[in-house]
C-alpha positions in Angstrom: 5.2 40.8 17.6 5.3 38.4 20.3 8.7 36.7 19.3 12.2 38.6 18.3 13.8 37.7 15.3 16.5 36.2 16.5 14.6 33.7 18.4 12.7 33.2 15.4 16.0 32.5 13.3 17.4 29.8 16.3 13.9 27.8 16.1 13.4 28.0 12.4 17.4 26.6 12.2 16.3 23.8 14.5 13.8 22.9 12.1 16.6 22.4 9.2 18.7 20.5 11.3 16.1 17.8 12.5 14.9 17.8 8.7 18.4 17.2 7.7 18.9 14.1 10.6 15.2 12.6 9.8 16.1 12.6 5.7 19.5 11.1 6.1 17.6 8.1 8.3 15.0 7.9 5.7 17.5 7.5 2.8 18.5 4.6 4.8 15.4 3.3 5.0 15.2 3.7 1.2 18.4 2.1 0.4 17.3 -1.0 2.6 13.8 -1.1 0.9 15.6 -1.0 -2.6 17.9 -4.0 -1.7 14.6 -5.9 -0.3 12.9 -5.4 -3.5 15.3 -6.6 -5.8 17.5 -9.0 -3.8 15.3 -12.2 -5.0 14.8 -13.7 -1.9 11.1 -12.9 -1.0 9.5 -12.3 -4.5 6.3 -13.9 -5.0 7.1 -15.8 -8.8 5.1 -19.0 -8.9 7.7 -21.8 -9.5 6.5 -24.2 -12.7 8.1 -27.1 -12.5 7.3 -30.9 -13.1 8.8 -33.2 -10.0 8.9 -34.4 -6.7 7.9 -32.2 -3.6 11.4 -31.2 -1.7 11.6 -31.4 1.8 13.9 -28.3 4.1 17.2 -30.0 2.8 16.0 -29.9 -1.0 16.0 -33.5 -1.1 13.2 -35.1 -2.9 10.8 -36.6 -0.3 11.2 -40.4 -1.0 12.1 -39.8 -4.0 14.1 -43.0 -5.0 10.9 -45.2 -3.9 8.3 -43.0 -5.6 10.1 -42.7 -8.9 11.2 -46.6 -9.1 7.9 -47.4 -8.4 6.6 -45.0 -11.0 9.3 -46.8 -13.0 8.4 -50.4 -12.3 4.8 -49.7 -13.2 5.5 -48.5 -16.9 8.2 -51.1 -17.8 7.0 -54.0 -20.3 5.7 -56.7 -18.4 9.1 -59.1 -19.4 11.5 -56.8 -17.5 9.3 -56.1 -14.3 6.9 -59.2 -14.1 6.1 -62.6 -15.2 5.2 -62.9 -19.0 5.5 -65.2 -21.9 9.2 -65.2 -23.4 9.2 -62.4 -26.2 11.4 -60.5 -28.0 12.4 -56.8 -26.3 11.2 -53.9 -28.0 13.0 -51.4 -29.3 13.6 -48.5 -26.6 11.6 -45.5 -27.6 13.6 -42.4 -29.3 14.0 -39.4 -26.9 13.2 -36.1 -28.4 14.1 -32.7 -27.4 11.4 -31.9 -24.9 11.6 -33.3 -21.9 10.1 -32.7 -18.4 13.2 -32.9 -17.0 16.8 -33.8 -17.6 18.1 -34.8 -13.9 19.0 -38.5 -13.3 16.7 -39.3 -10.7 16.5 -43.7 -11.2 19.5 -45.8 -10.4 19.5 -47.2 -14.3 19.9 -43.6 -16.3 20.6 -45.9 -19.2 17.5 -47.7 -19.6 16.0 -45.6 -22.3 12.8 -47.9 -22.0 12.0 -46.3 -18.4 13.0 -43.0 -19.3 10.4 -42.4 -22.0 7.8 -41.5 -19.5 9.9 -38.2 -19.3 8.7 -37.3 -22.5 5.2 -35.4 -21.9 2.2 -37.3 -24.0 -0.5 -35.4 -25.3 -2.5 -34.9 -22.3 0.4 -34.1 -20.3 1.2 -31.1 -22.6 -2.2 -29.8 -22.3 -1.7 -29.6 -18.2 1.4 -27.4 -19.2 0.1 -25.2 -21.5 -0.6 -21.5 -20.1 -3.3 -21.6 -17.4 -6.6 -21.1 -18.0 -9.5 -20.7 -15.9 -11.2 -24.4 -15.4 -14.2 -24.9 -13.3 -15.1 -28.2 -12.2 -17.8 -30.1 -10.4 -17.9 -30.1 -6.2 -19.8 -31.4 -3.7 -18.4 -28.9 -1.0 -20.6 -26.6 0.7 -18.2 -23.6 -0.1 -18.4 -20.7 -2.5 -15.6 -21.4 -5.4 -15.0 -24.9 -4.3 -15.3 -26.0 -8.0 -12.9 -23.4 -9.4 -9.8 -25.9 -10.1 -7.4 -22.9 -12.2 -7.6 -19.3 -12.3 -4.8 -17.2 -13.8 -6.1 -14.2 -12.4 -5.0 -15.3 -9.0 -1.0 -15.2 -9.6 -1.8 -11.6 -10.6 -3.5 -10.8 -7.3 -0.8 -12.2 -5.5 2.0 -10.4 -7.1 0.2 -7.1 -6.6 -0.8 -7.9 -2.8 2.8 -9.6 -2.1 5.1 -7.5 -4.1 3.6 -4.1 -5.3 1.8 -3.6 -2.5 4.3 -4.3 0.3 7.8 -3.2 -1.4 6.8 -0.5 -3.7 3.9 0.9 -1.2 6.7 1.1 1.5 9.1 2.9 -1.3 6.5 5.3 -1.7 5.5 5.8 1.6 9.4 6.3 2.9 10.2 7.9 -0.8 7.7 10.9 0.1 8.5 11.4 3.7 12.2 11.7 2.6 11.3 14.4 0.1 9.6 16.0 2.9 12.3 15.9 5.2 14.6 17.0 2.5 12.2 20.1 1.6 12.6 20.7 5.3 16.1 21.0 5.6 16.7 23.1 2.3 13.8 25.3 2.8 13.4 25.2 6.1 9.7 26.0 8.1 7.4 28.3 5.9 7.4 31.4 8.5 4.8 34.0 9.0 6.4 36.6 6.8 5.5 39.6 9.2 5.5 37.5 12.6 2.8 37.0 15.2 0.8 39.9 15.6 -0.9 38.5 18.5 -4.7 38.9 17.2 -6.7 36.1 16.2 -9.2 35.3 13.8 -12.0 32.2 13.9 -11.0 29.9 11.3 -12.7 26.6 12.1 -16.0 25.9 14.4 -16.2 23.3 17.1 -18.0 20.9 14.5 -15.6 21.0 11.9 -12.4 20.6 14.0 -14.2 17.6 16.0 -15.4 15.7 12.7 -11.7 16.6 11.3 -9.8 15.2 14.6 -12.0 11.9 14.4 -11.8 11.4 10.7 -8.1 12.2 11.2 -7.6 9.6 14.3 -10.0 6.8 12.7 -7.7 6.7 9.7 -4.0 6.9 11.6 -5.6 3.5 13.5 -6.9 2.0 10.1 -3.7 2.7 8.7 -1.6 1.2 11.5 -3.9 -2.1 11.8 -3.9 -2.1 8.1 -0.4 -2.3 7.9 -0.1 -5.1 10.9 -2.5 -7.0 8.4 -0.5 -6.7 5.8 3.1 -7.0 6.8 2.4 -8.1 10.4 4.5 -11.0 10.3 7.7 -9.1 9.1 7.5 -7.0 11.8 6.2 -8.7 15.0 7.4 -12.5 14.2 11.0 -11.7 15.4 9.2 -11.1 19.1 7.6 -14.5 19.0 4.2 -15.9 17.9 2.7 -14.6 21.1 3.3 -11.0 20.2 2.5 -11.9 16.7 -0.8 -13.2 17.4 -1.7 -10.6 19.8 -1.1 -7.9 17.3 -3.0 -10.1 14.6 -5.9 -10.4 17.2 -6.1 -6.4 17.8 -5.5 -5.2 14.2 -8.2 -7.5 13.2 -10.7 -5.9 15.5 -9.4 -2.6 15.3 -9.5 -2.3 11.5 -13.1 -3.2 11.9 -13.7 -0.9 14.5 -12.7 2.5 13.3 -14.1 2.0 9.9 -17.8 3.6 10.8 -16.1 6.2 12.6 -14.0 7.1 9.2 -17.0 6.5 6.9 -18.9 9.2 9.1 -16.2 11.8 9.0 -15.9 11.5 5.6 -19.4 12.1 4.8 -19.9 15.0 7.4 -16.6 16.7 5.7 -18.1 16.5 2.2 -21.3 18.1 4.0 -19.1 20.9 5.3 -16.8 21.7 3.0 -17.9 20.6 -0.3 -18.7 23.8 -1.9 -16.0 25.8 -0.7 -13.6 23.1 -2.2 -15.0 23.0 -6.2 -12.0 24.0 -8.6 -11.2 27.6 -9.6 -9.2 29.6 -12.0 -7.4 30.6 -9.0 -6.2 27.3 -7.9 -4.1 27.1 -11.4 -2.5 30.3 -10.7 -1.7 28.5 -6.8 -0.5 25.4 -8.5 1.7 27.3 -11.0 3.6 28.8 -8.0 3.6 25.9 -5.8 1.7 28.3 -3.4 4.9 30.5 -2.9 6.7 27.5 -0.9 9.6 27.3 -3.1 11.4 30.4 -2.0 11.3 32.3 1.4 11.5 35.6 -1.2 8.4 34.6 -3.3 4.7 35.8 -1.9 2.2 33.5 -1.4 -0.7 33.4 -3.7 -3.8 34.7 -3.4 -6.4 31.9 -2.0 -9.9 31.9 -0.5 -10.7 29.6 2.6 -9.2 26.5 1.0 -6.1 26.8 -1.5 -5.4 24.6 -4.5 -2.8 22.7 -2.2 -6.0 21.9 0.4 -8.5 21.2 -2.0 -6.2 18.3 -3.3 -6.0 17.1 0.1 -9.5 17.4 0.4 -10.7 15.2 -2.9 -8.4 12.8 -2.3 -10.0 12.2 1.4 -13.1 11.8 0.0 -12.9 10.1 -3.3 -10.0 8.0 -2.0 -11.8 7.2 1.5 -15.2 6.6 -0.5 -13.3 4.0 -2.7 -11.9 2.6 0.7 -15.1 2.4 2.9 -17.1 0.7 -0.4 -14.1 -2.0 -1.2 -13.8 -2.1 2.7 -17.2 -3.2 3.0 -17.2 -5.6 0.3 -14.3 -7.4 2.2 -16.3 -7.5 5.3 -19.0 -9.3 3.7 -17.4 -11.3 1.3 -19.3 -12.8 -1.7 -22.8 -10.7 -0.8 -22.4 -8.7 -3.9 -19.3 -9.6 -5.7 -17.9 -13.0 -7.0 -14.3 -14.3 -6.4 -12.8 -12.1 -9.1 -14.6 -8.9 -7.9 -13.2 -9.7 -4.6 -9.6 -9.9 -5.8 -9.8 -6.7 -7.5 -11.8 -5.0 -4.0 -8.6 -6.4 -1.8 -6.3 -5.0 -4.6 -7.7 -1.7 -4.8 -8.1 -1.2 -1.3 -4.5 -2.2 -0.7 -3.3 0.1 -3.4 -5.6 3.3 -2.7 -4.5 2.7 1.3 -0.9 3.1 0.3 -1.4 6.5 -1.8 -4.0 7.9 1.1 -1.1 7.2 4.0 1.6 8.9 1.8 -0.6 12.1 0.9 -1.8 12.5 4.4 2.0 12.3 5.7 2.2 15.5 3.6 -1.0 17.1 5.0 0.4 16.6 8.2 3.7 17.7 7.8 2.2 21.1 6.3 -0.3 21.4 9.1 2.6 20.8 11.8 6.7 21.7 11.2 5.9 22.6 7.5 4.2 26.0 8.3 4.0 28.2 11.3 0.8 29.1 12.7 -1.0 26.3 10.3 -1.5 23.9 13.4 -3.7 26.3 15.8 -6.3 26.7 13.0 -7.7 23.0 13.8 -6.5 22.7 17.3 -8.5 25.9 18.7 -10.0 26.7 15.7 -8.2 30.5 15.7 -5.3 31.9 13.3 -3.3 34.9 13.8 -4.2 37.7 11.9 -1.1 37.4 10.1 -1.2 34.0 9.2 -4.7 34.7 7.5 -3.7 37.7 5.6 -0.8 35.9 4.1 -2.0 32.6 3.4 -5.7 33.0 2.7 -6.1 36.9 1.8 -9.4 36.7 -0.2 -10.9 34.5 2.6 -9.4 37.1 5.7 -11.0 40.3 3.5 -14.7 38.4 3.2 -13.9 37.9 7.0 -13.0 41.7 7.8 -16.2 42.8 5.3 -18.4 40.7 7.4 -17.3 41.9 10.9 -16.5 45.5 9.9 -16.8 47.5 13.3 -15.8 44.6 15.5 -11.9 44.4 16.5 -10.1 41.5 15.2 
């Protein structure tokens, strides 16, 4: 073996220590994000009220003048203007259903001038639960004639609250679980240690396509996060930094999309047949790949185990959905109407968040989570003991094909 047991033990303890530190930091971030989710200061809840616009101090903009004018217009002529002498009409009786109850005029005792607080039939119709209302418009813009659309409230809630806060919680939460797993379980070692002999696992084409797809996705994820929550991240640094980040991310998100789409398609051609589900995968999943305990032996697997197949299908199916919705957003209203565009944006955001969380797990397993796994996709070779331990059936096939040649 190239490493002594003592050296390997020290290195693996360091992984646990760093896993604990990262888990602690992520736990703090999770608590903060949970507080932000429930503190009500940034929830996207539409305000439904009948009144006058408020300025920054909460005072109605010219409220006295506007309400005084409105009141005068609704007063009887014998009160507000010249008219023949007549008997003053009896005040209307206010019912329990009023638009607002605050005292906003100088003469609160004047029931006659307060009767306009009572909603009439037309006003009540406007205050009913929103319905899709389409009018007539001469403006040359798509959907310019759409006056009311209830689905927009749900869309805004999903985009601004669900995707932002719950998306952050899912990413931070999954990362926290991985760091905690590393602290408790430690790095998955090669049981027999490194043998010093290697076997070819991935070709140059497979590795080049993997890294092109991976780097494209990372750039899409980073630019997508800036486009989604860039104001929160960059506004403290000033408008210039925010504008520059937004400009770079807007173009970057479009630039890296074609290479990601190409990588997904090539990946499907190269690995689709080897990632089809088999009964062997159920046995692997039932034992969680043997990762839960250092005493548990690794279940048998061919070239790709069940965990890697889940990553593959997440990349293929999720990636295709991201490409389809992304192209639809890139060419608005070419084949989707406004409702379709809204669904495309919501699906794009939610699937993007889920893929980020999933690929964080993939990166963890391929780097700090498992000894020897990273080199499979870096230079294409893996240690013989690693291959025999994690992909024994595939390793046996390789030996049978290369019988008589030294490994």
